[in-house]
C-alpha positions in Angstrom: 17.1 12.0 -28.5 16.7 9.9 -31.4 16.6 6.1 -31.0 16.1 3.5 -33.8 14.7 0.2 -32.7 14.7 -3.0 -34.9 13.6 -6.6 -34.2 16.2 -9.4 -34.4 15.8 -12.9 -33.3 12.7 -11.9 -31.1 14.9 -9.1 -29.3 14.5 -5.4 -29.4 17.9 -3.9 -30.7 18.3 -0.3 -30.2 20.9 1.9 -32.0 22.0 4.9 -30.1 22.0 8.0 -32.4 22.8 10.8 -30.0 25.6 11.1 -27.4 23.6 9.9 -24.5 20.7 7.3 -24.3 18.9 6.7 -21.0 19.3 2.9 -21.2 17.2 0.6 -19.1 15.6 3.5 -17.2 12.4 2.9 -14.8 9.4 3.9 -16.7 6.9 5.9 -14.4 3.6 6.7 -15.9 1.6 9.7 -15.2 -1.9 10.7 -16.1 -4.9 12.3 -14.8 -8.5 11.1 -14.0 -11.4 13.4 -13.5 -13.0 12.6 -10.0 -16.6 13.8 -9.2 -15.9 15.2 -5.8 -19.6 15.2 -4.8 -19.6 11.3 -5.2 -16.2 11.1 -3.7 -16.5 13.4 -0.5 -19.1 11.4 1.3 -17.2 8.2 0.6 -14.2 9.3 2.1 -15.8 10.5 5.2 -17.5 7.0 5.8 -14.1 5.0 5.3 -13.0 3.0 8.3 -9.2 3.9 8.8 -6.8 2.4 11.3 -3.4 3.9 12.4 -0.7 1.6 11.1 2.2 0.3 13.6 4.7 2.9 12.4 2.3 5.6 13.6 3.0 7.7 10.5 -0.1 7.3 8.3 -3.7 5.7 8.3 -4.8 2.8 6.1 -8.3 1.7 5.2 -9.5 -1.3 6.7 -10.6 -2.5 3.3 -8.1 -3.8 1.1 -10.3 -4.3 -1.9 -11.6 -0.8 -1.9 -11.6 -0.5 -5.7 -14.1 -3.3 -5.5 -16.3 -1.6 -3.0 -16.4 1.9 -1.9 -14.4 3.3 -4.7 -15.7 1.0 -7.5 -16.8 3.9 -9.5 -13.2 4.6 -10.2 -12.1 1.2 -10.9 -12.6 1.2 -14.8 -10.6 4.5 -15.1 -7.8 3.0 -13.1 -7.7 -0.2 -15.1 -7.8 1.7 -18.4 -4.6 3.3 -17.4 -3.0 0.1 -16.4 -3.6 -1.3 -19.7 -2.4 1.9 -21.3 0.9 1.6 -19.3 1.3 -2.1 -19.9 0.4 -2.5 -23.6 1.2 0.9 -25.2 4.0 2.2 -22.9 5.9 -0.9 -21.9 4.9 -3.0 -24.9 3.5 -6.0 -23.1 1.5 -8.3 -25.4 -2.2 -7.7 -25.0 -2.9 -11.3 -24.4 -1.4 -10.7 -21.0 -4.3 -9.3 -18.9 -3.5 -7.3 -15.7 -6.0 -7.4 -12.9 -6.1 -5.2 -9.8 -5.2 -7.6 -6.7 -5.6 -5.3 -3.8 -6.4 -1.6 -3.3 -6.5 0.6 -0.2 -6.8 4.3 0.8 -4.1 6.1 2.7 -4.7 9.0 4.7 -2.0 11.4 5.8 -2.1 14.3 8.2 0.7 16.8 9.5 4.0 14.9 10.0 2.7 11.7 8.3 5.0 10.0 5.8 5.8 6.8 4.2 9.4 5.5 4.3 11.2 3.9 1.4 9.7 0.6 0.3 8.5 -1.4 -2.7 5.6 -3.7 -3.3 6.2 -7.4 -3.2 3.8 -10.0 -5.1 2.9 -7.4 -7.7 3.9 -6.5 -11.2 2.6 -2.9 -11.6 1.7 -0.8 -8.8 0.2 2.6 -8.8 -1.3 5.5 -6.9 -4.5 7.7 -7.6 -4.6 11.0 -5.6 -8.2 11.7 -4.2 -7.6 14.8 -2.2 -4.4 16.8 -2.2 -3.2 20.2 -0.9 0.1 22.2 -0.9 2.8 20.7 1.1 0.9 17.5 1.6 3.9 15.3 1.0 5.7 14.7 -2.5 6.0 11.2 -3.5 9.6 10.1 -4.1 11.2 7.5 -6.4 14.6 6.2 -5.5 17.6 4.9 -7.6 18.6 1.8 -5.8 22.3 2.5 -6.3 24.3 5.0 -8.0 25.7 4.9 -11.5 28.8 2.9 -10.1 26.6 0.6 -7.9 27.7 2.5 -4.8 31.2 1.0 -5.0 32.4 4.4 -5.9 31.0 7.8 -5.5 31.9 11.4 -6.9 30.8 14.9 -6.7 28.3 15.4 -9.4 26.5 18.3 -11.2 22.9 16.7 -10.7 20.9 15.9 -13.8 18.3 13.6 -14.9 21.0 11.0 -15.8 22.7 10.7 -12.3 19.8 11.6 -10.1 19.2 9.5 -7.0 15.8 10.7 -6.1 12.7 11.9 -8.3 10.1 13.8 -6.7 6.4 14.3 -8.0 4.1 16.7 -6.3 0.5 15.3 -6.3 -2.6 16.8 -7.5 -6.1 15.8 -7.4 -6.9 13.0 -10.0 -3.2 12.3 -10.6 -2.4 8.5 -11.2 1.1 7.4 -11.2 2.1 3.6 -12.3 5.4 2.0 -12.0 7.0 -1.3 -11.8 6.4 -2.8 -8.3 9.9 -3.4 -7.5 10.4 0.4 -7.9 11.7 1.9 -4.5 9.4 4.8 -3.4 8.3 6.8 -0.5 6.4 9.9 0.7 7.8 13.0 2.2 6.5 14.4 5.5 3.2 16.2 5.3 3.5 19.9 6.4 -0.2 20.8 6.4 -3.0 20.1 8.8 -5.4 19.2 6.0 -5.9 15.5 5.3 -4.5 14.1 2.1 -6.1 10.9 0.6 -4.9 8.6 -2.0 -5.7 5.1 -3.4 -2.8 2.7 -3.8 -3.1 -0.7 -5.7 -1.3 -3.6 -6.9 -1.6 -6.0 -10.0 -1.1 -9.4 -11.3 -1.5 -11.4 -14.5 -4.7 -13.1 -15.0 -4.3 -16.9 -16.3 -1.1 -18.7 -16.6 2.3 -17.3 -17.3 4.4 -18.4 -20.4 7.0 -20.9 -19.7 10.6 -19.4 -19.8 11.3 -20.6 -23.4 8.0 -20.4 -25.1 8.1 -21.9 -28.6 7.7 -19.2 -31.3 
């Protein structure tokens, strides 16, 4: 795919060169952080977890866990947020994103997370701390099909028309995505506990007015 982008009147104007260009796609960021398990494992064993009302997973009681028990990972997570926001999305560097809340989730056999999104956040993400085979893939969902669910047809599935994208987690994987992105987690098929740290972000300082003078 070749895409030429120019600037006209403060807008990015793209020229489509090949037959298909994935216009207005949802950008999902993936990277990996090296985690010292000698440091992590004692922390995980001491975290206070509570079973949530839906009875399908455990949440840490602390919703600022990257500022406390997992503070040794915060700089690594923050650097990925900045890479995603500024280098991948092209957000101006004067816009600083901060982690507003963070928590650890624990999944055992049959635990899952239904489709949801994160309100009151700009970029959300997850860092996988301890994973095993069949511990539950994270799924990203297209909100509606190519024809806004008004019409539906039989398709030969590909990346262009996919309704669901699944990612198999591995230790240290970090995923970032716009907070409005619908996502969920498949049911775990293993007795070994899976741990991950989820987090939300917001802009530091004031937002620009809607028609900021250039």
